[in-house]
N, C-alpha and C positions, 0 to 999 in steps of 0.2 A: 760603567753599567753595560754598554754594548759589548765590551770584552767579556763580561761575565755571562751574558746571554749566549754569545757566540761559543764560548768555551763550554758552557753548561749543556746546551742542547745540540748545537751543530758540531761541537768538538768531537763527539763520539761518531765516527764515520759510519758505524753499523746503524746507529739510530737514524742518521741522515738518509742513508740509502733505503732503510726500511720505510721511512715516512715518504720518500720519493716514490718508491715502488707501490706503496699502498695508495697514494694519490693517483698514480697512473692507472692502477686497476679500477679505482672508483670512477675515474674519468672515462676509461674505455667501456665499462659495462653500463655506466649511467648515461652514455651518449649514443647507444646503439640505435640504428634506424628502426623506426616503427612503421607499421603499415599506414600508408597515407589514408586519410579519411575517405570513405567511399560515399558515392552518391546514394540516395535512398534506394534506387532501383538496383544498383550493384550490391548493396548490402542485403537486399531481399534475395537476389540471385545467389549470393554466397550462402545465406542461411538455408535456402531451399536445397541447394546442392549438398550441404552438410547434413541436412535432415534426410535426404535421399540416401546418402552413404550410410548413415546410422541405421535406417530401416533395412537397407540391403545387407548390412553387416549382420544384423540379428537374424534375418531370414536365411542368409547363406551359410552361416556358421556350421550348422549340423551337416548339411549335404556336402560341403567342401571337406570337412574333417573326415567324413566317410568315403570321400572320393566318388560320390554318387552323381554321375553326370546327368542322369534323368532328373534327380532331385534338384540339381542346380538349375536346370532348365525350368522345372516346375516352380522353383523359388522365384526366378526372374519373372515368370508369368503372374505369380501371386502379387508381386509388387508393381504390376503393370499400372494400376490406377494411381498409386502415389508417384510413380516415376513419370507417368503421362502428365500428371498435374504439374510436374516440373516444367514441361515444355509441350503443352497440349498440341499446338499447331506447328511446331518446328521439328525437323528431322533430328532424331537423336538415336544413339545406340548405347546400350550398356553391355560391357564385356567383362567376363570373369576370366582372369588369367591365373595359371598356376604360378608357384614361386619362381619359376624359370622364365616366365613371360610368354608361355604358349597358351592359346585360347582353350578354355574349358567349355564355355558357352557364351552366346551373345543373344541380346534381345533388342529389337526384333531381329529375327534371322534374315540376313541379307545375302545376296550373291549365292554361291554354291553351298554355303553352310559348313564348309570344311574348316577345320581348325587352322589358325594362322599363328605364326611365330613372331612375336613382337620383342623378343629378347634383345635385339640389337638397337631398339629405339632408346634414345637418351632418356626420355621421360620414364620409361619402364626401368631402366638401369638405376636412375636416381631414386625412384620409389622403392625399389628392392633394397638398395644399399642404405638408404636413410630411414626406411620404415616410416616415412611421413608422406602426407598427401603432396603431390607435385602437379604442376600444370604447365602446359605450353600450347602454342598454336601450331597448327599443321596446315600446309597448303596442299590442296588436291590438284590433280592434273588439269582440271577445268578452271583453275584459278580461285575456286571457293576456299574459304578459310574456315577451319574447324577449331573450336576450343576443346582441348582435351584435359580432363582432370583424372588423375590416377591415385586411388587410395588403397593403401595396404590394409588387409584384414589380419590383425594380430591376435594370437591366442597364446597366453603364457610366454610372452616375449618372443614368440616364433612367428615368422611370416607364414600365413596359411594360404593366402591368395592375394591377388590384386583385383580391385573393381575399378573399371574405367568407364567414364561417361564422355561421349563426344557430342557437342552441340554446335550447330552451324552458327558462326559469328554474327551473321546478318540477323538471324532470328533472335539471338540473344540480345542484340542491340534493339530490335523492335520491341521485344517483350519487356526487357528490364532496363534498357538504356545503357547497357554495359559497353564501355569502350575497350579497345584492345589494350590500352595503357592500364586501365583499371583491372582488367582480367589478369594481365601478367603481373601486376603488383599485389594481387590478393594473397593473403596468407590463410589458407584453408585449415591450418593446424592450430589457429587461435580461436 
């Protein structure tokens, strides 16, 4: 009987390798890592950020497509209330970058207001190449830590611009209880 089973099923080498390959594929895709469960505060943070990006995307689409810099600045000011709701008491900045990573507009305007080139930043490179939301932490010269989230604005499968939000890590921890580990493990694309 064993000889019959062996010769009938496993005797055909192609069938054996096909079953083995199919099993490996199922195991690989069935066991991929999933986002760790987030604390309620971190889940709220993620949802608020995603909502902010959604609102910004709708508001920015037309002026970005038209390359209307004044319209982009106006659009950022229009979403001031929803964006401020995101982090009412903490310093944050929203930046709109062209598909090359150069600043088109920022809100609130800080410093000299001149356009900056972020094309060499890994975060920007990843968001451009993947066309997916990316995040990372950034350390400032004074030792403060920022959480940066960069979302591509896509139209007809083409990258139109990038929208980036920077939030002070201490303020994010106070308001939502977001830890560095949670922030870095979040998948904003789900």
